[in-house]
N, C-alpha and C positions, 0 to 999 in steps of 0.2 A: 728873427726867431719869434719875437712877440707877435708879429703880424701873422705868422704861420699858425701859432697857437690860437689867435683870435679867429682865424679862418676856420680852423677845426671845430672850435666851439660854436661858431655860427652854423656850420654844416650840421653839427650834432643837434642843434636846436631846430633847424629846418626839418630834419628828418623826424625828430621827436614830435614836433608840433603837428606835422602831417599825420603821424601814426596814432596820436591819441584817440581820434574819432573811431578807430576800429575796436576800441574797448566797447563801443556800442554794438557793432556787428558781431564781435566774438562772444561777448558776455551774454547778450540777449539771445543769440542763437543757442548758446549752451543751456541756459536756464529754461527757455521756452520749449526747445526741442526735447529736453530730457524730462522736464517735470510738468509741463502744462497739461498734457493729456491726462496724467494721473490726477492732477488737481481737479480738472473738470469732472472726472469720473468719481473720485472718492471724497472730495471736499464740497464741490458745487452740487454733486449728486445727479449729474446728467447721465443719461443712458449712453452706451458706447456709440450708437448711431448719432445721437445729438452732439456728443463731444467731437466726433469726427467731422460733422458738418460745420460746427463752429470754427474749427481750425481750417477746414477746407475752404469755406467761403471767405474767411479773412485772407488767406494766402492767395486765392484766385483774384479777389479784389485788388490785392497788392500787385499782382501781375498785370491786371488790366490798366491800372493807373500809372504804372512805371514808365511805359513808353511816352505817355503824355507829359509826365514830369521831365523826362529826358529831353524832349523837344523844347519845353518851356525853359529849362536850364540853358540850353544852347542859345536861345533867343534873348536871354536876360542881359540887360546892360545896366550894371550898377557899380558904384565906386568900390564896393567890397569885392566884386568879381562875380562871374556867372555862378560858380559853385558855392563860394563862401556865403553869399547872400542868403541862399535857401537853407544852408546848414544853420545859420544864425536864427532864421525864422522858426526852425523845427525844435529848438531847445525846450521851450516851455510845453508845447504839445507832447513831446516825448515823455516828460515827467508826469503830466496829468493822465494821459491815456494809458501809460504803463501801469499806473496805480489801479486804474479801472479794470485792467485785465484780471486782477487778483481779488477784487472786492465788489460785491453786488448790492451794497447799501441795504441789506436786510430783506431783499426779495425772497419770498418763500415759494411762490407758485412755480412749478417746474417749467411750464411753457413760457411764462414771463421771463424767468431766469435764462432760459435757452435763448430767447430773443435778445435779452440784455447783453449776453456774452457775445453774440454775433455782432452787435453794433459796437461793443467795446473793442473787439478784435479788429473790426473794420477801421475804427478811428485810430487804433494803435498802428496798424500797418500803414495808414496814410501818413502819420507823423514819422514813422520809421523811414518810409520812402522819401519824404522831404529832406531827410538827412543823408540817407545812404546812396541815392542816385547821384546827387551832386558830388558826394565824396568819391564814388567810383569814377567820376569823370574829372576829378581834380588833378590826379598825378600827371597825365599827359599835358596838362596846362601848367605844370610846374617844371618838369624836366623832360628832355627828349631822348636821351641816350638809352640804348637797349640795356646795358649793364647797370647804368645808374638807376633806372627804374627798378631793376631787380633788387638793388641795395635798399631803396626806399620800401619796397614791398616786404623785404625780409624783416626789417625792423618793425614794420606795421604788424606783422604776424606775431612778433614777440609781445607787443602790447595786447593784441587779441588773445594770445595764450594766457598772459597774466590775468586778464579780465575774466577768462573762463574759470581759472582756478579760484580767484577771489570771490566771484559771484556764486560759485558752487559752495564755497565755504560759508558765505553769508546765508545761503539758502539752508544749509544743514544746521547752522547756528540758530536761525530764526524759526525753523520748522523741524524740531527734534523728533522725528519719527522713530519709534522703537517697535520691537516685536510685541512688547506689553501694551503699547499705545499706537496701533497701526494708523496709517493715514486715514483721516475721516473728517467730518464736519467740525469736530472739536478744534481743528486748527484754523478756523476762519479768521480769528483776530490775528494769528501769526502771519497769515498771508497778507493781511492789510498792512502790517508793519513792513513786510517784505516788499510790497509795492512801493512804499515811500522810500525805503533805503535804496533799493536797486534803481528806482526811478531817478534819484539824484546821482547815483553811481554811473548811470549810462548817459545822462543829459550833460553833465559837466564836461566830460572829454570832448563832446561835439563842440561845445562853446570854445574850448581851448584851441581846437583845430581851426575853427572859423575865424578866431581872432589872431592866431599865431602863425598861420601858414601864409605863403606868398603865392599869388596866382597871376600868371601872365594875362594881359588883355588880349582878347580874340576878336575877330571880325563878327559883326552882327548881320544875320540874314535879313534881307529886305522883304522876304515873303511874309504875308499876313498869316497869323496862326489860325489854322482851321483843321477840322478832322481830316479833310482830304489831303492837306499839306502834311499832316503827321503820318498818315499811312503811306504817302509818297516817299517820305524820308526813310521809313523802315523797309519799303520795297527796294529802294536803292541799296541800302546797307546789305540786304540779304542777297544781292547779286554776287557778293564775294564768296568764292569757294572756301577760303580760309575761315570766314565767319561762319559758314554753314557747319564746318567741322568743329569749330569752337563751340557753337551752339549745341551740337549733338553731344559733345563731351560734357558740357555744362548740365544738360538735361539728365544724362546718364548718371553723372556724379551726384545730382540732386536726389535721384531715386535711391542711390546707395546711402548717402548721408542721412536722408529723412528716415529711411527704414531702420537704420542702426540707432539713431538718436531717439526716435519714438518708442523703440522697443527695449532699450537697455535697462532703464530703471524698472519698468514693469516686469521684465524678465527676472531681475534680482528680487524684487518684492515677492513675486509669486513662486520663485524657486527656492530661495534661501530665507526670505524675510530680511528686513533691514536690521541686522545685528548691531545694536548700539555698543560703543566702546569695544569694537572688534579688535582694534590694534591701536595702542597709544591714545586711547580716548576717541578715536575716529570711528564712525559707523561704516558698515560694509559698503553701502552705496557711495559714500563720500570717497572711500579708498579706491574703489573700482573706477569711479568717474575720474578721479584725479591721477590714478596710475595711467589711465588712457590719455588724459590731457598732458601729463608730464612727458610721456614718451612721444606724444604728438609734437610737442614743442621741441624736444631734443632732436627729433628726426628732421626738423627744418634745416639743421646744419648740413647733413649729407644731401638733402634735396637742393639747397642753395649751391652746394659744390657741383652737383650734377647739372644744374641749370647753367652755371657759368662755364663748365668744362664741355658740356654737350649742347643742350638746348633746354628751353624752359618747360617743355612738356615731357622730358625724359623721366622725371620721377613717377609718372603714371606706370611705366613699364616695370618699375621696382616695387612700388607701394601697393598697387592693386592686387598682385598675387599674395601679399601679406594679409590683406583683408580676407581673401578667399580661404587662406589657411585658418584664420581665426573663426570664420563662419562654419567651417567643417568641424572644428573642435566643439563649438557651442552647440551644434546640432545634436551631439551625443551627451550633453550635460543634463543631469537631473538633480533632484534634491539630495541624492546620496553620493553625488560626485564630490570629491575633495575640492574645497574652494580654491586651492592653489592652482588647479587646472584652469579654473575660470580666470585667475590672475594671468596665467600664461596666454590664454586666448585674448584677453583684453590688451595685453602688451603688444601682441601682433596687430590687433585692431588699431591701437594708438599710432603705431608706426605707419600702418597702411592709410588711415584717413588723413594723415598730415598733408597729403597732396590734394585733397578734395576742395578745400577752400583756398589754399596757397597758390596752386598752379593756375586755376582760372583767373584769379585776381591778378596774378603776375602777367598773364598773357593778354588781358583785356586792353591795357593802354596801347599796345602795338597794333591792335585792330584798327584804330583810328588812322594809322598811317597807310594801311592797305586801302581803307575807304577813300582816303585822300588821293591815293594813286589812281583809283578808278574814276572818282567824281570831282576831284579838286576841291573838296570841302573838308573842314575839320568839324566832326560831329561826335565829340566825346560823350555828351549826354545821351544822344540817340543810341550809340553803341551800348552804353551802360543800361539804358532803359529796356532795350530789346532783350538783352541778356537776362535781366531779372524777371522780365515778363514770363519767359519760358520756365525759368527755375521755380518761380513762386507758384505758377499754375500747376506744374508737375508735382511740387511738394504738397500743395493743397489737395489735389486729386488723390495722391498717395495716402495722406492721412485720412481723408474721407473714406476711401475704400477700406483702410485699416479698421476704422470704427465699425463699418458694416461687417467685416470679417470677425472682429472680436465679439460682436453681438451674435452673429450667426453661429459661432463656435461656443457660445454660452458662457462668456466671461461674467463672473460674479462680482458686482461692484459694491458689495456691502462693506467689505474691508480688504485692504491691500496686504494679504498675508498668504503663506503657503496653504493654510487651512482652507482658504476659499478657492484655491486653484484646482481646476480639473485638467485631465490630460488633454482634452480638446482645446481648452483655452491656452495651454502651454504650446500646443502645436500651432495655433494661430499666431502666437508671438514669434515662434521660431521661423515660420514662413516669412514673416516680415524681417526678422533679425538676421536670417542666414541665407535663405533661398534667393530673395530679391537682390541683395548685394552681389552674390556670385554671378547671377545672370547679367546684370548691368555692368559689372566689372569686366566681364569678357568683352562686351561691346566697347567699353572705354579703351581697352588694350588694342583692339583692332583699329579703332579710329586714330589713336595716338601714334601708331606705327607710321601712318601716312600723313601726319600733320606737317604742313610745308614750311611754316615760319620759324626761322632760327636767326642767330646773330648775323650770319653772312647774307641771307636773303633780306633781312631787315636793313642792314647797312646799304645794300644795293638800292632798295626802293627809296630810302631816305636821301641818297645821293641824287637819284633821278628827280625826285620832288624838288630838291634844292636847286638843281640845274634848271628845271622848268620854271620855277618862281623867279629866278634871277634873269631869265630871258636869254641866257647864254646858249649859243648853238652847241649842240652836243650830239655826236653820232652814237646811238645806242648799239651795243654789241649784240650778237645773236644770243650769247649767254644771258645777258641782262633781260632781253626780251623773253627768253624762256622762263626765267625766274618770275617775271611779272605775270606771265600766262599761267604758271603753275600756282602762284599765290591767289590769283583772282578767278581762274577758270574761264577767262575771257581772252579773245584775241587782242594782241598788243595794240592794234590799230583802233580798238574800241575804247581804250583807256584815255582818261584826261591827260595823263602825262605824255601821251604820244601826239596830242593835237598841237597844231601850230598856234602860236600866240596871236 
């Protein structure tokens, strides 16, 4: 009995230690996506085009370096492990460069400040990638079971959700925006404190995961690292039909998530203003953001149920329509609309967006098995790097275009309040907040209907890989061959698993 209890405690710690690092991914994503554009516009004083370019260049740079980091992670040979070594390296840069995002050290010239924030964002995304790419490649190096990976990912999302709520609360506590004191340069010192507090809040969990999780040792590639070798790796990964569908789902989901996150706070500021002490001492922005976040976390439970009963991509078919309902409601909201209608819309939105981060993150570890089926190689870092490349570039382009749209529609950046809002600027925000998510949501539904990887097909390819590695003679059935061809989009005879040893 004592041994069973110890095993359960050990399992609990293993899952928790792994999950801590997503407090970085969840919390940073929450704060930066919701508040950073507003900070650049109203506190740093950049024009909408400048603000869009800062975020866009940083994210595109992030996308460019991610594939290189992914390959480097796969080729790393260190006693800490391939993934954990780089996570450990990233801890101090995460703290320093996150602080730099929110503080410009007294720079007053607009153009100089613009250049400073570009470099600050580039440095930050580099530090972030040094942590998150190894982290995304860590789970398949820890556990191999289809359902076991789902359990780890589910707990990881709870840590991510908690981080979202806590980081939002810290933001609202340290930057107390009110209708009487709208967001402006007056909050410069508040954002400096925010950078220190949240920098620590995001860096420490990465350290816990790097020191507390266990990573299996993997083979090291003999190939020399070069640009040609890196591109050859990604060309091979992209041969997989399943990966192409996953990649398309990820890009579409990034459009949806980026559009919603970048627009939400601006929409509230310019439609209702940030009503302080709206309910039980909480501001309107805090309530709306955390109603969305709380429902997003709660909706993980039915999503996990769907994943285990059906397949890991099934939540798309349930959640995306909820996003569309929310977007349709928001399209018709104006400053005379009762706030409770916005609460309803945001509730639908929270339920819907719960799949955008959770599902791709849960699907990713299994892609390495499909890659191994084709090429006989384990490349978790390559898979993670290629995935974030597309997502970051798409996110960067989306925010850059958004900056141009806001300026073109005449957004007034003097103060963040309804008094400064024009109908055209509200329209620009609604295009981003509502129209783009509906369009790309439809694309996601269509792709997810035909996504081929599920528990049965995954078990089949894991069995074939195991037989191949053991050198055991095995006569593949027609059904197994069909599964392999459906997953890869290639003839069975072209796959590594079909070759004679």
